[in-house]
C-alpha positions as CSV (number, residue, x, y, z in Angstrom):
1,L,131.2,345.6,176.2
2,I,128.6,347.9,177.9
3,Q,126.5,347.9,174.7
4,L,126.8,344.2,174.4
5,R,125.6,343.8,177.9
6,Q,122.6,346.1,177.3
7,A,121.8,344.2,174.1
8,V,122.0,340.9,175.9
9,S,119.8,342.1,178.8
10,G,117.2,343.3,176.3
11,F,117.3,340.0,174.4
12,M,116.9,338.0,177.6
13,N,114.0,340.1,178.8
14,D,112.2,339.7,175.5
15,H,112.9,336.0,175.1
16,D,112.9,334.6,178.6
17,H,109.4,333.1,178.5
18,D,107.2,331.4,176.0
19,H,103.7,332.4,175.1
20,D,102.3,330.9,178.3
21,G,104.7,333.0,180.4
22,E,106.5,329.9,181.6
23,S,110.2,329.2,180.9
24,D,110.9,326.9,178.0
25,D,114.5,325.8,178.4
26,H,114.6,322.8,176.1
27,D,115.3,322.5,172.4
28,D,112.4,321.5,170.1
29,D,114.1,318.1,169.7
30,G,114.2,317.6,173.5
31,I,118.0,317.2,173.5
32,G,120.0,319.7,175.4
33,I,119.1,323.0,176.9
34,R,118.3,326.0,174.7
35,S,120.4,329.0,175.4
36,P,121.6,331.9,173.3
37,S,125.0,331.4,171.7
38,I,127.7,333.6,170.2
39,T,130.1,331.9,167.9
40,T,133.0,333.4,166.0
41,L,135.5,332.1,163.5
42,S,139.2,331.8,164.2
43,Y,142.3,330.2,162.7
44,L,145.3,328.3,163.9
45,G,147.4,331.5,163.4
46,A,146.0,332.6,166.7
47,T,148.3,330.1,168.5
48,R,151.1,329.5,166.0
49,A,153.2,331.5,163.7
50,V,151.8,331.2,160.1
51,S,153.7,332.5,157.1
52,N,152.0,335.6,155.5
53,Y,149.2,335.7,158.1
54,N,150.8,338.9,159.4
55,I,148.6,341.0,161.8
56,M,145.8,338.5,161.6
57,G,147.6,336.1,164.0
58,P,147.6,338.5,167.0
59,A,144.1,339.7,166.0
60,K,142.8,336.1,166.2
61,A,144.6,335.5,169.4
62,S,142.9,338.6,170.9
63,L,139.5,337.3,169.5
64,E,140.0,333.9,171.2
65,S,140.9,335.7,174.5
66,I,137.7,337.8,174.2
67,V,135.7,334.5,173.7
68,R,137.0,333.2,177.0
69,G,136.4,336.5,178.8
70,L,132.8,336.9,177.4
71,A,132.0,333.3,178.2
72,F,133.1,333.9,181.8
73,E,130.9,336.9,182.1
74,L,127.9,335.9,180.0
75,S,127.5,332.1,180.6
76,P,126.3,332.2,184.2
77,P,122.7,333.3,185.1
78,P,121.0,335.5,184.5
79,H,122.4,335.7,180.9
80,R,123.2,332.0,180.1
81,I,124.8,333.0,176.8
82,R,127.4,330.5,175.6
83,V,130.4,332.0,173.8
84,N,132.7,329.9,171.6
85,A,135.0,330.0,168.6
86,V,135.4,327.6,165.7
87,S,139.0,327.5,164.4
88,A,138.6,326.4,160.7
89,G,141.3,325.0,158.5
90,P,142.1,327.1,155.4
91,V,138.9,327.4,153.4
92,N,139.0,329.1,150.0
93,T,137.1,332.3,150.7
94,L,137.5,335.9,149.4
95,S,139.3,337.0,152.5
96,A,141.6,333.9,152.5
97,R,142.6,334.6,149.0
98,G,144.0,337.9,150.2
99,I,146.7,335.9,152.1
100,K,149.9,335.7,150.0
101,D,150.6,332.2,148.9
102,F,147.3,330.9,150.3
103,G,147.2,328.1,147.8
104,I,150.6,326.8,149.0
105,L,149.4,327.1,152.7
106,R,146.3,325.1,151.8
107,S,148.3,322.4,150.0
108,Q,150.6,322.0,153.0
109,V,147.6,321.6,155.3
110,E,146.1,319.0,152.9
111,G,149.3,317.0,152.9
112,R,149.8,317.1,156.7
113,S,146.3,316.9,158.1
114,M,145.0,313.6,159.5
115,L,142.3,313.6,156.8
116,R,144.8,314.4,154.1
117,R,142.4,317.0,152.7
118,S,141.1,320.5,153.4
119,V,137.8,321.0,155.2
120,T,135.0,322.6,153.3
121,G,133.0,325.7,154.2
122,E,130.0,323.4,154.7
123,E,131.9,321.3,157.3
124,V,132.8,324.5,159.2
125,G,129.2,325.6,159.0
126,N,128.1,322.3,160.4
127,V,130.4,322.7,163.4
128,V,129.0,326.3,164.0
129,D,125.5,324.9,163.7
130,F,126.3,322.3,166.3
131,V,127.9,324.7,168.7
132,A,124.9,327.1,168.4
133,S,122.4,324.3,169.1
134,G,121.1,322.9,172.4
135,K,123.1,319.7,171.7
136,A,126.2,321.8,172.7
137,S,124.5,323.3,175.8
138,G,127.5,322.3,178.0
139,I,130.1,323.9,175.8
140,T,131.2,327.5,176.4
141,G,134.5,329.4,176.4
142,Q,136.0,327.0,174.0
143,V,137.8,327.0,170.6
144,L,136.7,324.0,168.6
145,F,138.9,323.0,165.7
146,C,137.5,322.0,162.3
147,D,140.7,321.5,160.4
148,G,140.9,317.8,159.5
149,G,143.1,317.2,162.5
150,Y,145.9,319.5,161.3
151,S,146.1,321.4,164.6
152,S,147.0,318.2,166.3
153,V,149.8,317.1,164.0
154,G,150.8,320.0,161.6
């Protein structure tokens, strides 16, 4: 945490002003306020027991707790760094394929989610892109779900 604080302080000192020496707090599109952002990926196994997710459930729960703690410490001035997590539905990645019976888990989510399908890596990436943008300048310390609605009904 000390190294993160030092890195953040260095970043803020280097990027606090534009070329005129004046603060430039707005996004290029004029919507929202530009601020540094840290976004991590999580999974529903952080808050629910999921078959074969094993130690990753408690690891993701810890990660989500760290998101809230870092947001509390880093979001206020002088840092103004937003910290969030995106909890994705099961996406067919190399690490996901290491989960025993991942295909069955994914099929169950597809059958029960509100959208009746899995989300794609591109959809998850779009949420991360939004959270990192100035359009999400009022969001920090949150876990946003991109799981086709499964977390609400599954």
